[in-house]
N, C-alpha and C positions, 0 to 999 in steps of 0.2 A: 504493500499500500504506500504510495507516494503522495505527499501532501506539499504544495508549494507555499512558500512564504517569501516576504521580503524583509530586510531589516529596518524594523519600525517599532522600538520600544515603547510601551510596554507589551504591544501585542505579539511581537516576534524580535527575537535578537539571540546573540550568541554570548553566554556568561564567560567569566574569566577562566573557568574550566573547560571552555570549547564545547558547552551543550547548547543546544538550540532549545530555547525556552521562551516564555512570555504568555500572557493569558490565552491568546488564541492557540498557541502550541499545546498548552496544557490542557485546554478544553479538547483540542483535537485528539490527543493522547489519551484522555479519559474515554471519550465517546468511542473510539475505534477500539481501544481495549475492550470495552463492554460488548462490541460486537465481534471479538474474537480475532482481531487483527494484531498478532504478535509482532509482526515485522513491519515497523513504520519508518519510512524514510522521509525525512524533511529536505526538501530541495530549494535552496536559495535562488531567487530570480529577481527580474525588475518588474515594476507594476504592469507596465505595458504588456508583458509577457503571460501574466496570470491566466488570462481568460483563452487566448490563443493556444497556449499549452493544453488546457482541458481539451480543447477540440482535436489537438493533434495527438492526444494520448501521452503526454510527457508526464502527466501526473493524474491523480484521480479526483483531487480536491484541493482546494485553495483555503488560504487565511481568510479571514472575514473580509467582506468588501460591502460597499454601500450598494443597495438594490436600485435599479433604474428601469425604465422600460425598455432601453436599447440593450442594456444587459441581458434582460429577461429573455431576449430573442436569440441569444446565443449561448446560455448556460442556464442551468437550474440551481436554485438557491434554497438553503435550509431555512427553518424558522429563525427569527433574529437571535443573535447571540450577545448584541449590545445594541444601544442607541445613544449616539454622541453628538455633541455640537461642533461646529467649525472653530477654528481659530487661526490667528496670523502669527507667524513668528517675524518679529521685528527686532531692530536695534534697540536697545533698551532706552536711548535717548529719544526715540520717535514714539515711544509707547502711548504718550498722552495725546499725540496728535492723530494717530491712526486708530480709528475706532470700530472699523470694519470694512466691508467691501464698497459701501457708499462713500466712505471717506476717500478711498482710493481713486474711485470714480470721479472725485470733484476735481482732481488735478492732473492733466497730460503728463506732468513730469513725474508722477509717481509710478513705478513700476511693480508688477506682481509676478511672482514665481508660483508656478503650478507644476504638478507632476502629470506627464502625459497620460490621458486618458482617466484621470481622476475627475470626480463629479464637481469638484471646487472650480474647474475651468469654467463650466457651464454656468453655474452659480454667479461666478464673477461677472460674466457677460450679461446674464439676466438682470444684475443688479446695476449695470450701466457701466461697468469697466471696458474701456474701448479694447479691441483686439491687439492693437498697436502697444498697449501698455503691458500686455502679457507675455511673459517668457517661459517657455515650456522646457522642463528637464526630465530627464529618465529616471533619477534617483533622488531620495529624499538628502543625501548627504551633498549631492551637487546643488540642489535648490537652498539648503541652508547655508553653504559656502557663499552663494551669491548674495544673501542677506549680509554675512559676514564682510564680504568684499565691497558692498554698496552698490552691486550692479543692478539690484532690485530694493525696493523699499520694504516689501513684505512677502511672506511665502504662505499661502493657503493651503491648510491641510486639516486633519483632525485635531482639536486643541489638545487632546491627551496624548497624541504623538509627539507634538512639540513639547508638551511638559515632559515626556519621557526622555526625549532627546536633551532638553536642558539639563535634566537630573543625570543623565549619563556623562555629559560634557562639562558640566559644572562651571559655567562661562557667564559672568554678570554682564557681558556686553550685549546679551540678548534677552528678550522678554516675549512673553505670550500674551496676545490680546485675544480675548473671547469674543467672537462675532455675536452681536445681539440677536436675540431669538426672533425680534421682528424682521431680521434679514433672512435668517435660516433656522427653522426648528431643528433639533436633534434628529438625526437621521438612522435608519436602522442599517446594521451590518449583520452579514449572513455569510456561512460557508458556501462556496460556490462548487458546481459540479457540471460534468458534459451534459449535454442535451440526452444523451442515451443512457444516462446512469440514474435513472428515476428510483430503481431499486435501492441503490446505495443511499441516495438523498433521503428516501422514505425510512429506512433504517436509522439513519443518523438523527432524523428527526424524533423518532420513537424514544431515542435514548435523551436527546436534549429537552423533550417535553417534560420528563420526569426529573431532570436535572437542573435545569435553568431556574434559578430563583429559591432553590432548596439551600439548607445550611451547607452542605459540602461546597456548592458552587459558589456560595458568598465568602466562604473562607478562601477559596481558590482566588477569586476576584480581589479581596482585601490584599492578598500576598503581592498583588501587582499594583497597589494603590488605588483601587476603585472602592467607593463607598455603597453603602445599600441602595441610596437614591439612584445611583449608576445602574445597579443591577435591575431596580424597580422599572426604569424606562423601558427595558427590553420585555417585560412581561406582558 
């Protein structure tokens, strides 16, 4: 059983001992273990390859992804495993002036980093950020570096991913700005499967339905910095 992931703490990352871990990784380990899959291989990839890799048979399941109508045409999705708001990674000195997508749209001089094919790209466009203001990157690390370098003013992703990045890097030069709920409500993330893998998706859902929100699940999520309120949003 192969599961694709990308480096994005606290969801997926490699710890100091060289072990792949994170809340999505450990949830996948639990679920697939309950289904009798003893040999699980976690395959690191880039975001843009997650869904094409399913279709090509490179892996059987991916880390949690936001669900959209476009993605539902090319993949199957599990029940929600989390529901999280967007955030902007910015330089600390700019945190007061950048309050969300619309604050970026207010000035053509401000540039926004996004990861290729992530939903934050479309959200930014919908909220008035001009196409010419948006720089597309392949990896989280490259987009974050663009904020460091001043190539862009902000990097849009899941707020919790930015918080995990700052915790791992412990750098006071950067800060996270939470996108206001009036701009974007928390969105559901789900494991993804190939269109031909409905049996596997259904089996995973059966386990998730009895595990998500329970005491063991809450303990697991607490280990990666999530509160009960974060878990409740996915119920």
